[in-house]
N, C-alpha and C positions, 0 to 999 in steps of 0.2 A: 206090114202096116202101110196104109195109103198115104200119099203126099198130103192129103187134106187133114187127116188125123194127126200127122206129125206137125204140121203148121199150127194147128189148134193147140197142141200140147206146148209148143214153143211159146205161143202167145200167152197161154195161161201161166207158164213159168216166169215170163218177163213181168207179168202183172204181179205175181207173187213177190218177185224181187223188189219191184217198185214200192209195193205196199210195205215190205220190210224196211226199205230205205226211208220211206216217209215216217214209219214208226220210230226209226232211229233218230230222225231229224226233229221230231216233235219236241223233245227236251230242249233242243237248240232254239226252236222258235219260242217256246215258253220262257227260256232264259233271256232271249232278246227283248221280249215284252216286259219282263220284270226289270231288266236293265234300263229300258227306256223310262219306266216309272221312277226308278231311283235317280236317274239323270235329271228328270223333271223336278224331283224334290231337291236335288242339288242346286238347280237353277233358282228355285224358290228361296232357298237359304241365302243365296247370293243377293237376291232382290231384297230380302229382309235386312241383310247387312247394310245395304246402300240406304234404305229408308231410315234405319236406326241411326246411321251416321249423320244424316241430315237433321234428324230430331236431336241428336246428341249435341250438335253444333249450336242449335237454337237454345237448348237447355243450359249449355255451358255459360253463355253470356247472360242468360236470365238469372242464373243462380249466383252470379258474381255480385258482391255487394258494392255499394258506393258508386263512384263515378264510372267504374268499368262496366256497370250493368247496362244492358241494352235498353233498359227502360229509362235510363238517365239521359233524356233528350230535352232540349230547351229551344224556345223560340224567343226572339227579341223584338223590341219596338223602340222607336225613338221619336221625340217630339219635333225634331228637325234634322232629317237625314243629310241635308246639305252642310250641316255643321258637325254633327256627330253621328257616326254609324257604329253599330255594335254587333258582334257575333259571339256565340257562346258554345262551348263544347260540353262534354258530359261531366266535366269536373265543376261546372258552374253551380251557383245557388240562386234560387228564386229571389227576386227583390226589385225595388224601384230606387233609382239613383238620380242624382243631379250633377251636372258638370258645367263649368264655365271655363272657356279657353281664352287665355290672355296672350299666348305666344305659340306659334307653330315651330316645330323642329325643322332645321335645315342643315345641309351638309356643307362642309368647308370646300371651297373651290379655288383653284389657282389658274391663272391665264398667262400664256407666254407673250412675248413681244409679237406684234403683228408682222407677218412676213408675206411677201408676194408669192402667190402660188407658183408662178413661173420663174421666180428668182432663183439664184444659186449662190447664196451666201454661206452655206455650210460646206466645209471642205470634206472630201472623201476621207474615210478612215474608220477605225473602230472606237466606239465610245461606250462608256459605262457610267452609271450613276446609281444612287440609292434613294429609295423613297421610304419614309418612316411614318406609319399610321398606328395609333393606339399602342405604341411601344414595340411594334414589329417592323423591322427593317428588311427591305427587299432590294436585291441588286438587279438592275436591268441593263442589258447590253444591246447596242444597236450598231449595225454596220451600214455606213453611208458609202455608196458606190460613186465612182466618177460619173458625172453627168446627171446625178440625182437633183431634181429641182427642190426648192424649199418645201413645196407642197408634198412631194414624195417623202422628204425627210420627216415632216410632221406626221404623215401617215405611218411611216415605219416606227416612229417613237410610240405613237398611240397603240399600234399593234403589239409592240414589244412589252409595253406596260400592261396591257390587258391580258397578255399571255404569261406574265411573270408570277401571278399569284398575289401581287400587291393588292392591298385593300383600297384600291383606287380605280375609278373608271376614267379612262382617257378617251378624248374625242377631238376631232378637228372641226373647228367652227369657222365658217366664212363670215367675216365681219363687214366686208364691203364687196358685194358681187361685182360692182363696176370695175374696181381696181384689182380684184382678185386677192384681197388681203385675207389672211387666215391666222387663227390663233390655235395653239394647242392648249386644251383645257384638261386639268386634272381635278376630279371631284371625288371626295371621300365616298367610299361605297356605303357608308352608314352616316346618319346624321348625328347631331349632338356634339357637345364640346369634348366628349371622351374620344372622339374619332377624328380629331384635327389632323391634317397632314402636317406633322410637326417638323419635318425636315426633308428637304430635297437637296442632295449634294453630289457633285461630280466626283468620280473616283479615277477617271481617265478621259482625256480629250476635251473636257470643258464644255460639253454640249449644253448642259442645263444653264450654265452661266451665259452662254451665247444667246440662249432663248429667253433669258431673264426669268427663269423659273426657280433658280436655286435660292435657298434661304430657309430660315427657321420661323416657326409660328407657335404661338401659345394662345390660350384664351384671353390673355391680357395684351399680347403684342403679336400682331399678324405680319407676315412678310409682305413686301411691296407687290408681290405677284398675286395677292389675294383678290379674288373677284367677289367672293361671298363668304362672310364669316360663319362659323358654326354656331348653331343655336339649339338649345334644348326646348322641347315643348314644355310650356308652363300652363297648368290648369288646376282648377279647384274641383275636387270630387267629394261630394257630401261633406263640405266644410273643411276638407284637408287640402292644403297647398302642396302640389306634387310636380315633379319634373320627369321628363322622359327624353332619351336621345332620339326616339322615333315617334312619329305621329300615330303609329299603330301601337298603342299601349297594351302590353300583355301581362304586366306584372302588378297592376293595381288591384284587380279583382280576379280571384282564382277562376280559371276556366273561361275568362271573358277577354275579348280583344276590343278595345275602345279605339275607333279610328277617328282621330281629330282632323277635321277638314277646313275649318275656318274659325276666325275669332268671334267671340260673342261676349257682350257685356252682361247679358242676363243668363241665368241658368237654363240649360236644356235638359229635360228629363228623359231618361230611357229606362226600359224595364226588361226583366228576364223572367220568363214564365215557363212552366212545363209545357212541352209540345204534345198536346193531347192527340193530334192527328198522327204524328210520326210514331208515338208510343202505341197507339191503337193498332197501327200496322204491325208492330212487333208482336202484340198480343194475337192478332189474326194469323200471323205467320206461325206462331207456336201452335195455335189451335189446329191449323191446317195440317201441319206436319205430324202432330199427335194423332189426329183422326186418320191420316193416311196410313200410319203404322198400325193402329189398332184395327181398322177396317180390313186391312190386308191380312193380318194375323187371324182375324175371325173368319174371313172367307176361306182361307186355306187350311183351317182346322175345323171346319163346320161338319156337323153330323146331322143327317136328315131326321125328321121326327120319328120315323119308324125304325131308325138305326141301320137301315140297309145301305145307305149311301154315306160314305165317309171320305172327306178330303185328305190330301196327302199328309198333312201334319196333324190329323185328328188325334193320333195316339202319342204325339210328341210331348213329353212331360215338361221339357224345357220351355217350349212355346206356351204351354198352358200356364206355367208359373209366371212367365213374362207378362202375359195378358192380365193375370190377377194382380201382379205388382203395379202395372201401369194404371189400372182402374183404381186400385187402393190408394196410390200416391196422389192421383189427380183429385180424389175426393177427400183428401186429408184436411184437417183443420189446424191452423197455426196456433201453437200454445204460447201463452205469455204475452199476447198482443194487448195493448191498452184498451180500455173500455171504449167502444164505439169505433175502433179501428177495424178494417177488413181482416178477416181471418181465413177466408177460403175463396175459391174461385167464384162461388155463388155470390159472395159479397161484392164481387167485381162485375157482376152481370153475366157470368158464364154459367150456362146450364149443362148438367151432365145427363145425357139421354140413357134410356134403359140398356142400350147396347154399349154404353161406356163412352161414346163419342161426345165431343164438346161442341158448344155453339154459343156465340155471344148474343144473348137474347135481350139484354138490357144495357146498351152501350152507355146510357146516362149514368149508371152506377159506377162504371169505370171512370168516366170523365169527372164525375163529382168527387170521387175518392182521390183521383190524381190531383185535382185542383186544391183539395183540402190539405192533403199531406202526401206528396209523392214518395217520401221515405217509407211510409206505412204500406203503400201499394207494393213497393219493391220488396218489403219484408215478407210479403206473402210468398214470394218466389225464392228469395235469396237464402244462402246458408244451407247446411245439411238438413235443417228442419223445415225449410221452405218447400213449396210444391215442386219447383224446378229442381231443387237439390235432391229431393226424394226420387223424382222421375229419372234424374241423371244417374243416380245410384242403381236404379232398376235396370236401366239400359246398359250401364257400364258392367254390371254383374253378368249380363247375358253376352256382351260383345268382347269382354276382356280375354286375354290369353288364359286358357283353361276354363272359360265360361261355357254356357250352354250352346252358343252358336258354334264355337270351335268343336265341342264334343259331337254335335250333330254332323258337322262337316267331316270330322275324322271317321265317324261311323259310316257315312255315305261313301267316303273314299275307300274304306276297307271293304265294303260290300261290292263296290264296282270292281275292285281288284280281284276279289274272290270269284265274281261272276266271269271275269275275263279269263281267269285260270280254268274254270269249269268249261268255258266255251272252247278253249284249246283242246281239252281232253275229249269233249263230246264230238268236236269236229274230226278229231283223229279217229274215233270209233266209226263215224259215218264213212270216212274215206276208206277205212280198212274194209268195211262191209262192201263198199262199191267195187273193190278190187277182187273180192272173192268170186 
């Protein structure tokens, strides 16, 4: 045999071997392609889970009745904000009120004897004393070092009181900048007669006596150190005479803080109304998150008109059921609503398109319904029978432990595990062929 014919034979043999190896590797390549598609589906399911979580959060607050509903938002107005300012939280109720302020609350304050900042009248040593406010007694300790000036001593006492947890704010006030005279001032942390500094007493060292701060106080008899007596705010609200230890009145109207700023002989009117702008944002947020979920589900489970092109989740029965449940719940009608009250999203100006997505096409319907009766607007969404409640149930059934999302993820995980095992076996076969 010639060299040429031998070389040709070897080349043909090598080609045959390579063709056999390629044939053996084809299942591996096909498996890699299938695994990539399954991994993409796994990623889609994770994205669906994230989007549903966002929607679930919005639905949870929408379905909650009463003051905890995300639709329970209010705005306030006042006839004179320099006298009365008002804020309202979700527990408030709509209404118009009148208030007359006859006295503002103030906190009890004590002042020490005036000492020269550079003086040295307080001896070195360890001192302790008690401060009693609203029935709570707190012990305060102060160490005065040799060479401490009176200004340094006053600062040390103020720092010790402020760090003790006593219901008192302590500060050093310069009463005469020319002479350097200073006073130590104790002021109750809260206003009103219930928070009087009722007792300041030495327990060792006599520092409070030396500073002329010791003594007892009551609403009828204040100590000699008193700079400012405690007072309750006094005001008339809608014909009722009321008092408060604070000028920020939080217990007169549920969910409302009335900030009293100045005295007035004539009533000042203030109002609480549903906040249509903020509530509309809540509605828009719900619509956007609902559409995001439904549009994503539709796009990832779509089938072409000729049936030849199918997206990854086209055959997923769980996704198909979720889409149906979302569309069914969003179009539901509230049962038992009073005559004339909104019963559906359509009654609130929300239109449902053919593809199931939502859009606010008549905002005036929502605003009008909210102004007429916010409780009836919330009723469209709240409770198990409300739209948000039904949607929440649909989402929860899909995302809960043992639900459709977990079933899909478990199936994908099992498929990937099976493919990885097959890959090992196929690769071993290819490697064995290569060694032959």
